[in-house]
N, C-alpha and C positions, 0 to 999 in steps of 0.2 A: 407490845402487849395490848391485846384487845380487851376492853372492859367487859366484865361478865354480863352486864345488862345488854350490851351490844352483841355479844356472842349468841344470845338466845333469840334473836329475831329470825324470821323465816329465811332471810337471805343475807347472812352476815358477811362482812368483807373478809377476804382471806388474809389481808395485811393492812396495817395502818401506818402511815408516815406521819410523824409528829414533830413539831417544833414547839418547845415549851413544856408545860406541866399538864398532862392529861390525868387529873386526879380522880379519885373515886367519890368526890363530893356529890351531894344531891343536886341534880341538874334539871332545869326547865328551859325549853326552847321558846324563844319569842321571834316569830316570823311574820312576813307580810309582803306586800307588793313593792316593787322597785319604784313604781310611779305613785308614790305616796303623797298625801296631803300634809301640810304643816301640823295640823291637829293630830293626824295619825302618828306622825313621828314623835310628837310630844307625848302622846299616850304610851307608845312603845318605850320611849326613853324613861318615862316615869315608872312604868311597870318593872322594867329591868332594874332601875335603881332601888326600888322597894324590895325586889327579890334579893338583890345583893345585900341589902340591909339585914336579911335573915341568913346570910352566909350561903345562899343558894348560888350555884354557878349558872350563868346564863349562856345558852347555846344559840347560835344563829349561823347564817350563811355568808356573811361579809359582803352581801350585795348592797347596792345603793338603796336608799329609801328606808323601809322599816328595819331591815337587818342592821344597817349602819347605826340607826338610832338606838337599837337594842344594845349593841356592843358599847356604844358611847355612854348610854345611861348607866350601865353596869360599871364602866371605868370611872365615871364621874363620882360614883359613890366609893370607889376604891375596891370594887369587887372583882372576882375572877370571871372571865368570859372565854368561850371557846368558839372559834370560827371553823366550820366544816366547808372545805373547798370542793369545787368540781374540777379543779386543776391540780397540778402538783404544788407542793408547799413552797417550792422555789419559783413559782410562776403565779404570783398573786394576781387575782382578778376580782374586781376591776383594778386597774393600775392606780386609780385615785385613792384606793384604800391601803396602799403599801404602808403608809405611816400608821394607819389604824392597826394594821397587822403587827407592827413593831410594838405599839402600845399594849396590845393584847398580851404579847409574850412578856414584855417588861412588867406587866401587872400580875404575873403569876398564872396567866391562862395559857392557851395553846392554839396553834394552827394545825388542823388535822385534814388528811386526805387519804383515800384508799388508792390513789394513783401515784405512780413514780414522780420524783421531784420536779421534773421539767415538763410534765404533761400539759399540753395546751388546753384551751377551753372548748372541748367538743360539746355540742349541745346536749346530747344524751347523758353526758356525765353529770350535768347539773341536776337532772331529774333523779338519777340514781343516788346522788349524794344526799337527797332529802330523806331517804330511809335511814341514813346514818345520823342525821340531825335528830330525828325522832327516836331512833334506837338508843342513843346515848342518854336519853332523858326519861324522867318519870312522867312528864306531861309536856304538852306544847300549848302555846298561846298564839292565836292567829289575830293579827291586827291589820285590817284592810286587805281583803282578798277579793279581787274581781272574779268574774266567771272563768277567765283564763289566767291562772296564777299558779306559780310553782308551790306556793304555800298550801294550796288545796291538795297537792300530791303529798306534801309533808303530813297534812292532817289525815289523809287516807292511809298512809303508811303507819301513822301513830295508832289509828283505830285497829289496823290489822295486827299490830304488835301488842295490843292491850294497854296502850297508854291513854291517859286522860287527855281530852281535847277541849280546850277553852277558847271561846271566841268573843271578841269585843264587837258589839253591834254598832251600827251607825245609821245615818239618814236612809230611809227606804229608797229615795230617789237617786242616791249617789252610786255610780257604777263601781266604785272601789269596795262597796260592801255587798254586792250581789252574791258573790261566792261565800262570803262570811255568813250571810243570812241563810243560805242553803245548808251550810254546815249545821247551823242552829236547828233548822227544820229537821235535819237528819239525826239529831240527838246530841250534838255538842252542847257543852254548858255555856250559857251566856254569863259573861263577867264584865265588870266595868273598872276593876282595880285589882292590884295585887292582893289586897285584903280578901276579896271574893275568892281568888284562886287558892290562897293559903288556907282559908277557912274550909273550903271544899276538900282540900287535901289533909286537913286536920293538923295544920302547922300554925303555931302562934306567931303573930307578927307584932313587933313593937309599934305602938300607935300613939296618937294623941287624942284627948277628949274633944268633944264638940266645941266647948268654950275656947280651947287653945286653937282649934282650926279656924274659928271665926276671927280670933285675934291675928292669926297669920294672914288670913284673907284681907283684912283691913290694912295690914302693913304692906302687903304687895300692891293693893290698889293705890295706897298713898304714895308708894315708890314710883308707880307709873305716872301719877299726877305730878309728883315732884320733878320728874324727868322731862316734863313738857308734854304730857299726854301720850308718850310712847317710850318704851324701854326694852332693850334686849335682856335676855335672861341674866347675862353676866352683870349688867347694870342693876337689875333688880336685887340680885344677891349681894352686890357691893353696898347698896343703900340699906337693905334690911339686915345685913350681916348674917343671913341665913345660909346654912350648908345646903348643897344640892339635894340631899335626902329629905330636907324639910321643905325647900322651896318648890321643887318640881311637882310633887303630888298636889300641892295647893294651887299652883298655876294651872295644872291640868284640870283640876276641879272647877276653877273659875272659867276656863274655856268651855267645858262641858255644860256649865250653867249659863253660858252665853253672856257672862258678865264682862269678860275681856275676849279679844280675838287677836290673832297674829297678823301683822302687816309686814311690808318690806322694811319698815323702820323699827319693828319690834312689836311688843304687845301693847295694845291700845284698849281703852275702855269703850264698851258699846254704849251708844247713846240711847 
């Protein structure tokens, strides 16, 4: 059964192969480059977790980089996520994400493809699957798109389909944001958080006040200091006793404010 929203795109798939639960929930796609930065992955993970917090299903393409971070962020909060493949659903690509695909199905989400079960990864198939990623959704969010990126094609499909296109900006000198900034110049909406996205869509998001945010920031900074000036996310959450839905947005905010940064050893304080 092809969802009604997807049926109405200019070039709908004639058939969908599905493992898991392809529900009619409100869906937003979070996509970006495979060659992502640690900051980009954190932003994608955080946005996906915050969307899941409002019972929105997160859609992405199961690729390494931003797609993987998006699926993982949603699952960390206990939300539903859907992976749209350019291969058959019995031929998970990349192989490194086979376990992630299992977690997606176990979490109430789905693995979806328009190609028969054992179809290999033909290059053109990945481009065509991007119209399904956007077609399933009410909106898409682009995190880190260089000038040559599949996420740009997803954004173009979304625009043709009448979907909202949101883009997270970045440093003007960083090549991972060249395509992102071009999308903004062409009319996409600039956002820095799930709150921006949901406000633009007219959806309320549970949040905390400024005083609470400052308290959470202090707790995370102290946890990093307590760990010997560096700490992985899991360690931060262990020390602070915070749930991922609380910790991830605050960590992302501290990174964007350049108060902390990620290193090989974990998050460290900027001097």
